N, C-alpha and C positions, 0 to 999 in steps of 0.2 A: 728446796722445800719452803713453802711460805710459813713464816712464823708470826707475822703481824701485818698491819695495814696502816698507812698514813692516809687519812680520809679528810677531804675538804668538803664541807657541806655549805653551799651558798644560800643566802636568803633570796627571796624572790626578787628578780631584777638585777642580781649581782653578776659580774663577769659578762658583760655584753661583748659583742664582737669588737676586736681591736682594743680590748681593755689594757691599759698600760701596766697592770699588775701581771699580765700574762696568764696563761692557762695551760694545763696539761692535756686538755682535750683538743681534738682536731676537727670537731664539728660543733654546731650550735644546736641545743636541744629544744629550743622554743621556736615554733614555726613563725610566730609574730616578728621575731627579730632576725631570723636566719637570712633573710634577703638583704640585710644591711651590711654584710661583710663577712669574710672568712675569718675565723678566730686565729689568733697568733699562738702557735704551739710552742710555748717557751715558759720558763718560770722566772726569768729575771724581771726586775721591776723597771719601768720607765716612768718618767713624769709626763703629765698631760701636755706640757709644753713641747715635748719631743715628738708628739704625734703630728702627722701631716694634716693639712687642711681637709683632705678627703676623709681621713680616718676620723677626725673630729666630727665632720658632718654625718658620717655613718653612725657614730655613737649617739649623737643627739637625735637622729631619726629613729634609732632603735629604742631609745628611751621613750620617745613619743608614741611608739607603737605598742608599748606594754599596756595590758588591760588595766593594771593598777599601778600606783607609784611604787618604785623600788622600796623594799623594806630596809630600814636602818634602825637597829635596836638601840634603845636607851640603856643606861646603866641598870635601871630597875628591871627592864626586860631581859637583859643579859643574866641577871641573878635568877630570874624565873627559869630561863633556859637551863642554868646550872642545876636548879632543883629538879627539873624534869630528867636531866641526864642522870643525876645521882639516883633517882628512884628506879629508872630502868636498868642502870648498871647493877644495882643490888638485886633486882628481880631476876634478871637474865644471867647474873654472875659473870659479867664481862670483866676483863682486866684492861684497864685504861692506863697507859703509860705517860700520856701527855694530853693536855687540852688547853686551847685558847679560844675563848668566846669573844669574837670581835663584832662590831656593829653590823657588818655586812656578810660575814661568813664565820664558820667555826672550824677549827683544826682539831683532829683527834688522831692519836696513835693508839691503836687497839691491838691486843693480842689475838691470835687465832682462836676461834671458838667452834663449837659444834654447829653453829649457824653460819651460813655464808655471809660475807661482809655486807652484801646488799640488804639482807634481812636484818642484820645487826643495826645498820644505819636507819632503816625504815622504822624499826621499833623505837629507836632513840628519837627520831623525828616525831613519831606519834606521841610519845610520852611528853616531849616538850610542848607540843601543840596542846595536849590535854591540860598540862599545867598552866599554860597561858590562858586558856579559856576559863579554867576554874578560878584563877587569880583575878581575871578581868582585864588583863593588859595585853591581849593579843593585838599585834600591830595591824591586823586587817579587820578588826571588829567593826569599824565604821562602814565596811563595804558588804555587810551581810544583812539579809532580811531577818525579822524577828523569828526566833525558834529555829534558825538555820545555823550551821557551822560557818565560820568565816572562811574566805578563800585561803588557799595555802600561803603560809608565810615562808616556807622553805621552797627552794628550787626543786623541780621534779626529780632531779638526779644529783649525783655527787661525783667528785673526782676521787680516784683511789690509786694508791701505789702499793704494790705488794712488796713486803720486806722479807728477804730470805737469809739474812745474816744478822749477827749481833751488831756489826758495824753499821748496817743499814738502819737498824732500829735506833741505835744511839744517835745517828745523824738526823733521823726524822724527829726524834725527841728534842734535840737541840734546836732544830729549825722551828718547831712548834712553840717551844718555850720562848724563843727570841722574837717570834712573829709580832706580838703586841708592840714591842719597841719600835718596829718599823713604821707603825702608825702613831708613834708618839705617846703610847700608853705604857703603863707599868706591866711587868711580868705578872702572870696570874698563878695563884696557888689554890688548888681545889682539894677538898678532903677525899674525893672519890678517885683521885689519881694515885696510882701505886708506883713506887720507885722501881725502875727496871734493874733486875739483879741477874740478868742472863737468861738464855733460852733453856727451857726445861726439855731436854731431848728425850727424856723417858716418857713424856706424856703422849698418849695415843688419842688422836682426835679424828672422829669420823663425821663427815658432813651429813646433814639430813637430806 
């Protein structure tokens, strides 16, 4: 039985084919870049120096084919993302056990909910986008016409892993909490993250 989810939500342009960080997906979801290489289905990290010359050429060609430059959040924009997450978590009554907001992607460990995980993530993405627009620091604001919404700052889809045990949940939480350190950043502590205290086996949840 699924009790939670480890979700990775990339920013636009992140995790191109042959990305040295690896990916849990076995296909590329953007047609503009799909022709530049098959994604590597793995989670271990490699350095760019470890990629072959052909892989590096594919990556550069994929970057050039993107409609807009890849999104990389500033510290201020990361805080705006956090504000949007907090608002939607409170509105939808999500339980979030871990969160790391990084410049190019966000990790979440979410408890099972009445919503399917795809809807949970879409609502979070929508709330953070709205927060960015209201604050005025949307990373795509320079690419939209007056009175129009900016292009998507998030990738169209997300990677997700279903967590079916307490051990799996604790392992995902540890991975997410440690993830910023892999990029030379400090661990993050957010007020909307709840400590994991075990699975509530008496709760009955029915999907919409």
